[in-house]
TORVEXKOL-894015 format. One record per residue (C-alpha): x, y, z; residue number from 1. Coordinates in steps of 0.25 Angstrom, whole numbers, plus 5000, padded with zeros to 4 digits. Layout:
BEGIN
+------+------+------+-----+
!    x !    y !    z !   i !
+------+------+------+-----+
!    X !    Y !    Z ! NUM !
...
+------+------+------+-----+
This chain:
BEGIN
+------+------+------+-----+
!    x !    y !    z !   i !
+------+------+------+-----+
! 5246 ! 5073 ! 5171 !   1 !
! 5241 ! 5087 ! 5168 !   2 !
! 5249 ! 5100 ! 5170 !   3 !
! 5242 ! 5103 ! 5184 !   4 !
! 5246 ! 5089 ! 5190 !   5 !
! 5260 ! 5090 ! 5184 !   6 !
! 5262 ! 5104 ! 5190 !   7 !
! 5256 ! 5099 ! 5204 !   8 !
! 5266 ! 5087 ! 5203 !   9 !
! 5278 ! 5096 ! 5200 !  10 !
! 5275 ! 5106 ! 5212 !  11 !
! 5273 ! 5094 ! 5221 !  12 !
! 5287 ! 5088 ! 5217 !  13 !
! 5294 ! 5102 ! 5218 !  14 !
! 5289 ! 5102 ! 5233 !  15 !
! 5294 ! 5088 ! 5235 !  16 !
! 5307 ! 5090 ! 5228 !  17 !
! 5310 ! 5102 ! 5237 !  18 !
! 5306 ! 5095 ! 5250 !  19 !
! 5315 ! 5083 ! 5247 !  20 !
! 5324 ! 5084 ! 5235 !  21 !
! 5331 ! 5071 ! 5237 !  22 !
! 5318 ! 5063 ! 5238 !  23 !
! 5313 ! 5070 ! 5226 !  24 !
! 5325 ! 5067 ! 5217 !  25 !
! 5324 ! 5053 ! 5222 !  26 !
! 5310 ! 5052 ! 5216 !  27 !
! 5314 ! 5058 ! 5203 !  28 !
! 5325 ! 5048 ! 5202 !  29 !
! 5315 ! 5037 ! 5204 !  30 !
! 5305 ! 5042 ! 5194 !  31 !
! 5317 ! 5044 ! 5184 !  32 !
! 5322 ! 5030 ! 5186 !  33 !
! 5308 ! 5024 ! 5185 !  34 !
! 5306 ! 5031 ! 5172 !  35 !
! 5318 ! 5023 ! 5167 !  36 !
! 5313 ! 5010 ! 5173 !  37 !
! 5300 ! 5012 ! 5167 !  38 !
! 5306 ! 5015 ! 5153 !  39 !
! 5316 ! 5003 ! 5154 !  40 !
! 5304 ! 4994 ! 5159 !  41 !
! 5296 ! 4998 ! 5147 !  42 !
! 5307 ! 4994 ! 5138 !  43 !
! 5309 ! 4981 ! 5145 !  44 !
! 5295 ! 4977 ! 5146 !  45 !
! 5292 ! 4980 ! 5131 !  46 !
! 5305 ! 4973 ! 5127 !  47 !
! 5300 ! 4961 ! 5135 !  48 !
! 5287 ! 4962 ! 5129 !  49 !
! 5293 ! 4962 ! 5115 !  50 !
! 5302 ! 4950 ! 5118 !  51 !
! 5291 ! 4942 ! 5124 !  52 !
! 5281 ! 4946 ! 5113 !  53 !
! 5291 ! 4942 ! 5102 !  54 !
! 5294 ! 4929 ! 5109 !  55 !
! 5279 ! 4926 ! 5111 !  56 !
! 5277 ! 4928 ! 5096 !  57 !
! 5289 ! 4919 ! 5092 !  58 !
! 5284 ! 4908 ! 5101 !  59 !
! 5269 ! 4908 ! 5099 !  60 !
! 5268 ! 4910 ! 5084 !  61 !
! 5257 ! 4899 ! 5083 !  62 !
! 5248 ! 4906 ! 5093 !  63 !
! 5236 ! 4915 ! 5090 !  64 !
! 5240 ! 4926 ! 5080 !  65 !
! 5232 ! 4936 ! 5089 !  66 !
! 5240 ! 4933 ! 5101 !  67 !
! 5253 ! 4935 ! 5094 !  68 !
! 5248 ! 4948 ! 5087 !  69 !
! 5244 ! 4953 ! 5101 !  70 !
! 5258 ! 4951 ! 5107 !  71 !
! 5264 ! 4957 ! 5094 !  72 !
! 5255 ! 4969 ! 5095 !  73 !
! 5258 ! 4971 ! 5110 !  74 !
! 5273 ! 4970 ! 5107 !  75 !
! 5272 ! 4980 ! 5095 !  76 !
! 5264 ! 4990 ! 5104 !  77 !
! 5275 ! 4989 ! 5114 !  78 !
! 5286 ! 4992 ! 5104 !  79 !
! 5284 ! 5008 ! 5103 !  80 !
! 5285 ! 5009 ! 5118 !  81 !
! 5298 ! 5001 ! 5118 !  82 !
! 5304 ! 5010 ! 5108 !  83 !
! 5300 ! 5023 ! 5114 !  84 !
! 5306 ! 5018 ! 5128 !  85 !
! 5318 ! 5013 ! 5121 !  86 !
! 5320 ! 5026 ! 5114 !  87 !
! 5319 ! 5034 ! 5127 !  88 !
! 5331 ! 5026 ! 5132 !  89 !
! 5340 ! 5030 ! 5121 !  90 !
! 5333 ! 5044 ! 5118 !  91 !
! 5344 ! 5054 ! 5113 !  92 !
! 5342 ! 5068 ! 5118 !  93 !
! 5346 ! 5079 ! 5108 !  94 !
! 5358 ! 5086 ! 5113 !  95 !
! 5357 ! 5101 ! 5114 !  96 !
! 5362 ! 5110 ! 5103 !  97 !
! 5371 ! 5121 ! 5102 !  98 !
! 5385 ! 5126 ! 5098 !  99 !
! 5396 ! 5117 ! 5105 ! 100 !
! 5406 ! 5125 ! 5113 ! 101 !
! 5419 ! 5119 ! 5118 ! 102 !
! 5430 ! 5123 ! 5128 ! 103 !
! 5438 ! 5128 ! 5117 ! 104 !
! 5427 ! 5137 ! 5112 ! 105 !
! 5423 ! 5143 ! 5126 ! 106 !
! 5434 ! 5140 ! 5136 ! 107 !
! 5428 ! 5150 ! 5147 ! 108 !
! 5415 ! 5143 ! 5146 ! 109 !
! 5421 ! 5129 ! 5148 ! 110 !
! 5429 ! 5135 ! 5160 ! 111 !
! 5416 ! 5139 ! 5166 ! 112 !
! 5410 ! 5125 ! 5164 ! 113 !
! 5422 ! 5118 ! 5170 ! 114 !
! 5421 ! 5127 ! 5182 ! 115 !
! 5406 ! 5124 ! 5183 ! 116 !
! 5409 ! 5109 ! 5182 ! 117 !
! 5420 ! 5109 ! 5192 ! 118 !
! 5411 ! 5117 ! 5202 ! 119 !
! 5398 ! 5109 ! 5200 ! 120 !
! 5405 ! 5095 ! 5198 ! 121 !
! 5396 ! 5091 ! 5187 ! 122 !
! 5398 ! 5083 ! 5174 ! 123 !
! 5405 ! 5089 ! 5161 ! 124 !
! 5397 ! 5097 ! 5151 ! 125 !
! 5400 ! 5090 ! 5138 ! 126 !
! 5395 ! 5101 ! 5128 ! 127 !
! 5393 ! 5116 ! 5129 ! 128 !
! 5383 ! 5121 ! 5118 ! 129 !
! 5379 ! 5136 ! 5115 ! 130 !
! 5366 ! 5137 ! 5109 ! 131 !
! 5357 ! 5149 ! 5105 ! 132 !
! 5347 ! 5149 ! 5117 ! 133 !
! 5347 ! 5158 ! 5129 ! 134 !
! 5349 ! 5146 ! 5139 ! 135 !
! 5359 ! 5137 ! 5145 ! 136 !
! 5357 ! 5122 ! 5148 ! 137 !
! 5364 ! 5109 ! 5152 ! 138 !
! 5359 ! 5097 ! 5144 ! 139 !
! 5362 ! 5083 ! 5147 ! 140 !
! 5360 ! 5073 ! 5135 ! 141 !
! 5360 ! 5058 ! 5137 ! 142 !
! 5368 ! 5051 ! 5127 ! 143 !
! 5359 ! 5039 ! 5126 ! 144 !
! 5345 ! 5042 ! 5132 ! 145 !
! 5344 ! 5036 ! 5145 ! 146 !
! 5358 ! 5030 ! 5144 ! 147 !
! 5372 ! 5034 ! 5143 ! 148 !
! 5379 ! 5047 ! 5148 ! 149 !
! 5375 ! 5061 ! 5144 ! 150 !
! 5381 ! 5074 ! 5138 ! 151 !
! 5380 ! 5087 ! 5145 ! 152 !
! 5378 ! 5100 ! 5137 ! 153 !
! 5379 ! 5114 ! 5141 ! 154 !
! 5370 ! 5123 ! 5132 ! 155 !
! 5373 ! 5138 ! 5133 ! 156 !
! 5364 ! 5148 ! 5125 ! 157 !
! 5372 ! 5158 ! 5118 ! 158 !
! 5362 ! 5169 ! 5122 ! 159 !
! 5363 ! 5165 ! 5136 ! 160 !
! 5378 ! 5167 ! 5136 ! 161 !
! 5376 ! 5180 ! 5129 ! 162 !
! 5366 ! 5185 ! 5139 ! 163 !
! 5372 ! 5180 ! 5152 ! 164 !
! 5384 ! 5184 ! 5162 ! 165 !
! 5395 ! 5174 ! 5163 ! 166 !
! 5392 ! 5170 ! 5178 ! 167 !
! 5378 ! 5169 ! 5175 ! 168 !
! 5381 ! 5159 ! 5164 ! 169 !
! 5390 ! 5151 ! 5173 ! 170 !
! 5378 ! 5150 ! 5183 ! 171 !
! 5369 ! 5145 ! 5172 ! 172 !
! 5379 ! 5135 ! 5167 ! 173 !
! 5381 ! 5130 ! 5182 ! 174 !
! 5366 ! 5129 ! 5183 ! 175 !
! 5365 ! 5120 ! 5171 ! 176 !
! 5378 ! 5112 ! 5175 ! 177 !
! 5371 ! 5111 ! 5189 ! 178 !
! 5361 ! 5101 ! 5183 ! 179 !
! 5373 ! 5091 ! 5180 ! 180 !
! 5380 ! 5091 ! 5193 ! 181 !
! 5380 ! 5082 ! 5205 ! 182 !
! 5370 ! 5070 ! 5207 ! 183 !
! 5358 ! 5079 ! 5206 ! 184 !
! 5363 ! 5085 ! 5193 ! 185 !
! 5365 ! 5071 ! 5187 ! 186 !
! 5351 ! 5066 ! 5192 ! 187 !
! 5345 ! 5079 ! 5187 ! 188 !
! 5352 ! 5078 ! 5173 ! 189 !
! 5347 ! 5063 ! 5173 ! 190 !
! 5333 ! 5067 ! 5175 ! 191 !
! 5334 ! 5078 ! 5165 ! 192 !
! 5339 ! 5069 ! 5154 ! 193 !
! 5328 ! 5059 ! 5158 ! 194 !
! 5317 ! 5069 ! 5157 ! 195 !
! 5322 ! 5072 ! 5143 ! 196 !
! 5322 ! 5057 ! 5139 ! 197 !
! 5308 ! 5054 ! 5145 ! 198 !
! 5302 ! 5067 ! 5140 ! 199 !
! 5306 ! 5062 ! 5126 ! 200 !
! 5300 ! 5049 ! 5129 ! 201 !
! 5287 ! 5055 ! 5134 ! 202 !
! 5286 ! 5064 ! 5122 ! 203 !
! 5288 ! 5052 ! 5112 ! 204 !
! 5278 ! 5044 ! 5119 ! 205 !
! 5268 ! 5056 ! 5121 ! 206 !
! 5267 ! 5058 ! 5106 ! 207 !
! 5268 ! 5043 ! 5102 ! 208 !
! 5255 ! 5037 ! 5098 ! 209 !
! 5249 ! 5027 ! 5107 ! 210 !
! 5247 ! 5015 ! 5098 ! 211 !
! 5245 ! 5005 ! 5108 ! 212 !
! 5241 ! 5002 ! 5123 ! 213 !
! 5255 ! 5001 ! 5127 ! 214 !
! 5259 ! 5014 ! 5120 ! 215 !
! 5247 ! 5021 ! 5128 ! 216 !
! 5251 ! 5015 ! 5141 ! 217 !
! 5266 ! 5019 ! 5139 ! 218 !
! 5261 ! 5033 ! 5136 ! 219 !
! 5252 ! 5034 ! 5148 ! 220 !
! 5263 ! 5029 ! 5157 ! 221 !
! 5272 ! 5040 ! 5152 ! 222 !
! 5261 ! 5051 ! 5153 ! 223 !
! 5260 ! 5047 ! 5168 ! 224 !
! 5274 ! 5046 ! 5171 ! 225 !
! 5280 ! 5058 ! 5163 ! 226 !
! 5273 ! 5070 ! 5170 ! 227 !
! 5277 ! 5064 ! 5184 ! 228 !
! 5291 ! 5062 ! 5179 ! 229 !
! 5292 ! 5076 ! 5173 ! 230 !
! 5287 ! 5082 ! 5186 ! 231 !
! 5298 ! 5075 ! 5195 ! 232 !
! 5309 ! 5078 ! 5186 ! 233 !
! 5305 ! 5092 ! 5183 ! 234 !
! 5305 ! 5095 ! 5198 ! 235 !
! 5319 ! 5088 ! 5199 ! 236 !
! 5324 ! 5097 ! 5187 ! 237 !
! 5318 ! 5109 ! 5194 ! 238 !
! 5326 ! 5105 ! 5207 ! 239 !
! 5339 ! 5104 ! 5199 ! 240 !
! 5337 ! 5118 ! 5193 ! 241 !
! 5339 ! 5123 ! 5207 ! 242 !
! 5351 ! 5114 ! 5210 ! 243 !
! 5357 ! 5119 ! 5197 ! 244 !
! 5355 ! 5134 ! 5201 ! 245 !
! 5362 ! 5131 ! 5214 ! 246 !
! 5374 ! 5125 ! 5207 ! 247 !
! 5374 ! 5138 ! 5198 ! 248 !
! 5373 ! 5147 ! 5211 ! 249 !
! 5384 ! 5138 ! 5217 ! 250 !
! 5394 ! 5141 ! 5206 ! 251 !
! 5392 ! 5156 ! 5202 ! 252 !
! 5383 ! 5161 ! 5213 ! 253 !
! 5368 ! 5163 ! 5214 ! 254 !
! 5368 ! 5177 ! 5210 ! 255 !
! 5374 ! 5174 ! 5196 ! 256 !
! 5365 ! 5163 ! 5194 ! 257 !
! 5353 ! 5171 ! 5197 ! 258 !
! 5357 ! 5182 ! 5188 ! 259 !
! 5359 ! 5172 ! 5177 ! 260 !
! 5345 ! 5167 ! 5180 ! 261 !
! 5338 ! 5180 ! 5179 ! 262 !
! 5346 ! 5185 ! 5167 ! 263 !
! 5343 ! 5172 ! 5160 ! 264 !
! 5328 ! 5173 ! 5163 ! 265 !
! 5327 ! 5188 ! 5159 ! 266 !
! 5336 ! 5189 ! 5147 ! 267 !
! 5331 ! 5176 ! 5142 ! 268 !
! 5317 ! 5181 ! 5141 ! 269 !
! 5322 ! 5194 ! 5135 ! 270 !
! 5329 ! 5186 ! 5124 ! 271 !
! 5316 ! 5178 ! 5121 ! 272 !
! 5306 ! 5190 ! 5122 ! 273 !
! 5315 ! 5202 ! 5116 ! 274 !
! 5328 ! 5198 ! 5110 ! 275 !
! 5323 ! 5187 ! 5100 ! 276 !
! 5310 ! 5194 ! 5096 ! 277 !
! 5317 ! 5207 ! 5093 ! 278 !
! 5327 ! 5200 ! 5084 ! 279 !
! 5316 ! 5193 ! 5077 ! 280 !
! 5308 ! 5206 ! 5075 ! 281 !
! 5319 ! 5210 ! 5065 ! 282 !
! 5313 ! 5200 ! 5055 ! 283 !
! 5302 ! 5210 ! 5053 ! 284 !
! 5311 ! 5220 ! 5047 ! 285 !
! 5323 ! 5213 ! 5041 ! 286 !
! 5326 ! 5200 ! 5034 ! 287 !
! 5338 ! 5198 ! 5043 ! 288 !
! 5340 ! 5202 ! 5058 ! 289 !
! 5349 ! 5214 ! 5060 ! 290 !
! 5356 ! 5207 ! 5071 ! 291 !
! 5357 ! 5192 ! 5074 ! 292 !
! 5353 ! 5187 ! 5088 ! 293 !
! 5365 ! 5181 ! 5094 ! 294 !
! 5374 ! 5193 ! 5089 ! 295 !
! 5364 ! 5202 ! 5096 ! 296 !
! 5362 ! 5195 ! 5109 ! 297 !
! 5374 ! 5200 ! 5118 ! 298 !
! 5370 ! 5215 ! 5115 ! 299 !
! 5355 ! 5213 ! 5116 ! 300 !
! 5356 ! 5206 ! 5129 ! 301 !
! 5365 ! 5217 ! 5135 ! 302 !
! 5356 ! 5228 ! 5129 ! 303 !
! 5343 ! 5221 ! 5134 ! 304 !
! 5347 ! 5220 ! 5149 ! 305 !
! 5338 ! 5231 ! 5154 ! 306 !
! 5326 ! 5225 ! 5146 ! 307 !
! 5327 ! 5211 ! 5152 ! 308 !
! 5334 ! 5213 ! 5165 ! 309 !
! 5322 ! 5220 ! 5172 ! 310 !
! 5315 ! 5219 ! 5185 ! 311 !
! 5302 ! 5216 ! 5178 ! 312 !
! 5307 ! 5205 ! 5170 ! 313 !
! 5314 ! 5199 ! 5182 ! 314 !
! 5301 ! 5200 ! 5190 ! 315 !
! 5293 ! 5193 ! 5179 ! 316 !
! 5303 ! 5182 ! 5179 ! 317 !
! 5304 ! 5181 ! 5194 ! 318 !
! 5289 ! 5179 ! 5194 ! 319 !
! 5289 ! 5166 ! 5185 ! 320 !
! 5287 ! 5153 ! 5192 ! 321 !
! 5294 ! 5140 ! 5190 ! 322 !
! 5286 ! 5132 ! 5180 ! 323 !
! 5285 ! 5117 ! 5176 ! 324 !
! 5290 ! 5118 ! 5162 ! 325 !
! 5305 ! 5122 ! 5165 ! 326 !
! 5313 ! 5115 ! 5176 ! 327 !
! 5320 ! 5128 ! 5178 ! 328 !
! 5313 ! 5136 ! 5190 ! 329 !
! 5309 ! 5150 ! 5188 ! 330 !
! 5318 ! 5161 ! 5190 ! 331 !
! 5313 ! 5165 ! 5204 ! 332 !
! 5314 ! 5151 ! 5209 ! 333 !
! 5328 ! 5149 ! 5204 ! 334 !
! 5333 ! 5163 ! 5210 ! 335 !
! 5326 ! 5161 ! 5223 ! 336 !
! 5333 ! 5147 ! 5225 ! 337 !
! 5346 ! 5154 ! 5224 ! 338 !
! 5343 ! 5164 ! 5235 ! 339 !
! 5346 ! 5176 ! 5226 ! 340 !
! 5337 ! 5187 ! 5221 ! 341 !
! 5334 ! 5189 ! 5206 ! 342 !
! 5340 ! 5202 ! 5201 ! 343 !
! 5342 ! 5207 ! 5187 ! 344 !
! 5355 ! 5203 ! 5181 ! 345 !
! 5365 ! 5213 ! 5176 ! 346 !
! 5369 ! 5215 ! 5162 ! 347 !
! 5380 ! 5206 ! 5157 ! 348 !
! 5394 ! 5212 ! 5155 ! 349 !
! 5400 ! 5200 ! 5149 ! 350 !
! 5391 ! 5188 ! 5144 ! 351 !
! 5393 ! 5174 ! 5147 ! 352 !
! 5396 ! 5172 ! 5132 ! 353 !
! 5407 ! 5182 ! 5131 ! 354 !
! 5413 ! 5177 ! 5144 ! 355 !
! 5412 ! 5161 ! 5142 ! 356 !
! 5412 ! 5160 ! 5127 ! 357 !
! 5421 ! 5171 ! 5122 ! 358 !
! 5419 ! 5181 ! 5111 ! 359 !
! 5423 ! 5172 ! 5100 ! 360 !
! 5413 ! 5161 ! 5103 ! 361 !
! 5402 ! 5171 ! 5106 ! 362 !
! 5404 ! 5177 ! 5092 ! 363 !
! 5404 ! 5163 ! 5086 ! 364 !
! 5392 ! 5158 ! 5093 ! 365 !
! 5385 ! 5172 ! 5090 ! 366 !
! 5387 ! 5170 ! 5075 ! 367 !
! 5383 ! 5155 ! 5075 ! 368 !
! 5370 ! 5157 ! 5083 ! 369 !
! 5366 ! 5169 ! 5074 ! 370 !
! 5369 ! 5161 ! 5061 ! 371 !
! 5360 ! 5150 ! 5067 ! 372 !
! 5349 ! 5159 ! 5071 ! 373 !
! 5349 ! 5166 ! 5058 ! 374 !
! 5349 ! 5153 ! 5050 ! 375 !
! 5337 ! 5148 ! 5058 ! 376 !
! 5329 ! 5161 ! 5058 ! 377 !
! 5332 ! 5167 ! 5044 ! 378 !
! 5320 ! 5160 ! 5037 ! 379 !
! 5310 ! 5164 ! 5048 ! 380 !
! 5316 ! 5178 ! 5049 ! 381 !
! 5315 ! 5181 ! 5034 ! 382 !
! 5301 ! 5175 ! 5034 ! 383 !
! 5297 ! 5185 ! 5046 ! 384 !
! 5303 ! 5197 ! 5038 ! 385 !
! 5294 ! 5193 ! 5026 ! 386 !
! 5282 ! 5192 ! 5035 ! 387 !
! 5285 ! 5205 ! 5042 ! 388 !
! 5286 ! 5212 ! 5028 ! 389 !
! 5272 ! 5206 ! 5024 ! 390 !
! 5266 ! 5209 ! 5037 ! 391 !
! 5270 ! 5224 ! 5037 ! 392 !
! 5264 ! 5225 ! 5023 ! 393 !
! 5251 ! 5219 ! 5028 ! 394 !
! 5251 ! 5228 ! 5040 ! 395 !
! 5252 ! 5240 ! 5031 ! 396 !
! 5241 ! 5235 ! 5023 ! 397 !
! 5232 ! 5233 ! 5036 ! 398 !
! 5235 ! 5246 ! 5042 ! 399 !
! 5231 ! 5254 ! 5030 ! 400 !
! 5216 ! 5251 ! 5034 ! 401 !
! 5208 ! 5257 ! 5045 ! 402 !
! 5208 ! 5247 ! 5057 ! 403 !
! 5193 ! 5246 ! 5056 ! 404 !
! 5194 ! 5241 ! 5041 ! 405 !
! 5204 ! 5230 ! 5044 ! 406 !
! 5196 ! 5216 ! 5043 ! 407 !
! 5196 ! 5208 ! 5055 ! 408 !
! 5204 ! 5197 ! 5048 ! 409 !
! 5215 ! 5207 ! 5046 ! 410 !
! 5214 ! 5214 ! 5059 ! 411 !
! 5221 ! 5204 ! 5067 ! 412 !
! 5232 ! 5204 ! 5057 ! 413 !
! 5233 ! 5219 ! 5057 ! 414 !
! 5234 ! 5219 ! 5072 ! 415 !
! 5245 ! 5208 ! 5073 ! 416 !
! 5253 ! 5214 ! 5062 ! 417 !
! 5253 ! 5228 ! 5068 ! 418 !
! 5257 ! 5222 ! 5082 ! 419 !
! 5268 ! 5214 ! 5075 ! 420 !
! 5274 ! 5224 ! 5065 ! 421 !
! 5270 ! 5238 ! 5071 ! 422 !
! 5268 ! 5237 ! 5086 ! 423 !
! 5258 ! 5231 ! 5096 ! 424 !
! 5254 ! 5245 ! 5100 ! 425 !
! 5251 ! 5248 ! 5085 ! 426 !
! 5242 ! 5236 ! 5085 ! 427 !
! 5234 ! 5239 ! 5097 ! 428 !
! 5222 ! 5246 ! 5091 ! 429 !
! 5221 ! 5235 ! 5080 ! 430 !
! 5221 ! 5225 ! 5091 ! 431 !
! 5211 ! 5232 ! 5099 ! 432 !
! 5202 ! 5233 ! 5086 ! 433 !
! 5204 ! 5218 ! 5083 ! 434 !
! 5202 ! 5213 ! 5097 ! 435 !
! 5188 ! 5220 ! 5098 ! 436 !
! 5183 ! 5212 ! 5086 ! 437 !
! 5176 ! 5199 ! 5085 ! 438 !
! 5182 ! 5187 ! 5078 ! 439 !
! 5193 ! 5184 ! 5088 ! 440 !
! 5200 ! 5179 ! 5096 ! 441 !
! 5213 ! 5187 ! 5092 ! 442 !
! 5223 ! 5181 ! 5101 ! 443 !
! 5236 ! 5187 ! 5095 ! 444 !
! 5230 ! 5201 ! 5094 ! 445 !
! 5225 ! 5199 ! 5109 ! 446 !
! 5239 ! 5195 ! 5113 ! 447 !
! 5245 ! 5207 ! 5107 ! 448 !
! 5235 ! 5217 ! 5112 ! 449 !
! 5236 ! 5211 ! 5126 ! 450 !
! 5251 ! 5213 ! 5125 ! 451 !
! 5249 ! 5228 ! 5121 ! 452 !
! 5240 ! 5230 ! 5133 ! 453 !
! 5249 ! 5223 ! 5143 ! 454 !
! 5260 ! 5232 ! 5138 ! 455 !
! 5251 ! 5244 ! 5141 ! 456 !
! 5249 ! 5238 ! 5155 ! 457 !
! 5235 ! 5236 ! 5152 ! 458 !
! 5229 ! 5223 ! 5159 ! 459 !
! 5219 ! 5221 ! 5148 ! 460 !
! 5230 ! 5215 ! 5140 ! 461 !
! 5229 ! 5202 ! 5148 ! 462 !
! 5215 ! 5200 ! 5143 ! 463 !
! 5220 ! 5200 ! 5129 ! 464 !
! 5232 ! 5192 ! 5132 ! 465 !
! 5223 ! 5181 ! 5139 ! 466 !
! 5214 ! 5181 ! 5126 ! 467 !
! 5226 ! 5179 ! 5117 ! 468 !
! 5231 ! 5167 ! 5126 ! 469 !
! 5217 ! 5161 ! 5127 ! 470 !
! 5216 ! 5161 ! 5111 ! 471 !
! 5231 ! 5158 ! 5108 ! 472 !
! 5239 ! 5148 ! 5116 ! 473 !
! 5251 ! 5153 ! 5109 ! 474 !
! 5249 ! 5166 ! 5117 ! 475 !
! 5248 ! 5160 ! 5131 ! 476 !
! 5262 ! 5160 ! 5135 ! 477 !
! 5264 ! 5175 ! 5131 ! 478 !
! 5251 ! 5179 ! 5137 ! 479 !
! 5255 ! 5172 ! 5150 ! 480 !
! 5268 ! 5179 ! 5151 ! 481 !
! 5263 ! 5193 ! 5147 ! 482 !
! 5252 ! 5193 ! 5157 ! 483 !
! 5261 ! 5187 ! 5168 ! 484 !
! 5272 ! 5198 ! 5167 ! 485 !
! 5261 ! 5209 ! 5165 ! 486 !
! 5254 ! 5205 ! 5178 ! 487 !
! 5267 ! 5202 ! 5185 ! 488 !
! 5271 ! 5217 ! 5182 ! 489 !
! 5257 ! 5223 ! 5184 ! 490 !
! 5250 ! 5215 ! 5195 ! 491 !
! 5256 ! 5203 ! 5203 ! 492 !
! 5263 ! 5190 ! 5202 ! 493 !
! 5249 ! 5183 ! 5205 ! 494 !
! 5242 ! 5190 ! 5194 ! 495 !
! 5253 ! 5186 ! 5184 ! 496 !
! 5253 ! 5172 ! 5189 ! 497 !
! 5238 ! 5171 ! 5187 ! 498 !
! 5239 ! 5176 ! 5173 ! 499 !
! 5250 ! 5166 ! 5170 ! 500 !
! 5242 ! 5154 ! 5175 ! 501 !
! 5229 ! 5159 ! 5168 ! 502 !
! 5236 ! 5161 ! 5154 ! 503 !
! 5245 ! 5148 ! 5155 ! 504 !
! 5233 ! 5140 ! 5158 ! 505 !
! 5228 ! 5142 ! 5144 ! 506 !
! 5238 ! 5132 ! 5139 ! 507 !
! 5230 ! 5121 ! 5147 ! 508 !
! 5217 ! 5125 ! 5140 ! 509 !
+------+------+------+-----+
């Protein structure tokens, strides 16, 4: 099934699930059960084949060697499929990683969890983990693949705790916990675990060699079944996201939940596009950062509020549409489902980390994550520092020549180093000189020059960005976003969406 057919199927199922949710859930249940039946039937048939083949060989030793060889060959061809299917039944999913937190470590957090469980009437959370991401999630890990019970993990990102208000965090936890409660929650969690297991099976078979006709048939059967299975379970998971939002709104109110959604969207993007890049830019000047990230986050998040909490950023996020890669709906769809309006969240007076973890645990986690970060980054950081030193020396050498005397093979290097270690604006005349010359394409210089023009509100920048995307697949995502936000700001939602569709279509070429 190609991407267009898959998209059409998902859209059709979304309509079906809206018109008759109960009937749609019944269909997903039947499809999920049929997947199990098919898996166990495969195991049983191959086991019987192996049993009768072994019996045939034992009782017909005097028969034609060619017939016996054929039976043995058939049995041996079925063995790989048998072991793949058997492995899927007992596939162990990797549990999430993070710093385990107990009731003794964070009594206030566990008091909140107790209240959420009492209110929503759900199962226990067996482990609470704090990790280094800007995120929060519930994970159910089955103990024995398709069999046995499961363990519930609540994973809270430390930056997420440092950036959010306590009530908003409670809404987020309630949303995640909402996936576990009630019959719908149990069914959705079962489907979610099944998706993970069958995805692992699908990946294993996809990359396995087709050494026999049976292997090929098994692979083709999965190629037919899996896209349809993903489509049905995707739509169900999307439904469950809205239900989990309703659970959160029921617990803390829709206003707090919506504020948390907006903050998570806008601050999360600022962290990705501004906080981390600024930190790593220090490697250009020093062999060790002046400040470590987790130590700086609380102050940085508070000081940056006016940078990320803007009407322009909210409008851009509001215009994004729900896609087919993430079961979470887009911000606009989630907010409108609550009946609330999206407004810019106020600055946080006391963070969720301070309120629910306490100062001692916050200090301990800060030091721990900073140590882990520096241990992981030290080698690359020092290498970057050495590269920056060499590059500045090279830039000084190139800039000593008149621009017209710089050979073409050095001109691109000159432009890129100037943009990287001086400024894009300083590189503008070099880029213009380079992009007029034959010998291209020059995708990276075209991308930088296009960004310069866009920052100057010059629409010609889109032409250069498109050229960069056409000649460098790695640039497609950045080009799509830059053009989308520019056109959204300067022209219309329609123009922005047309640009997005045109650039992202390059992935299919």
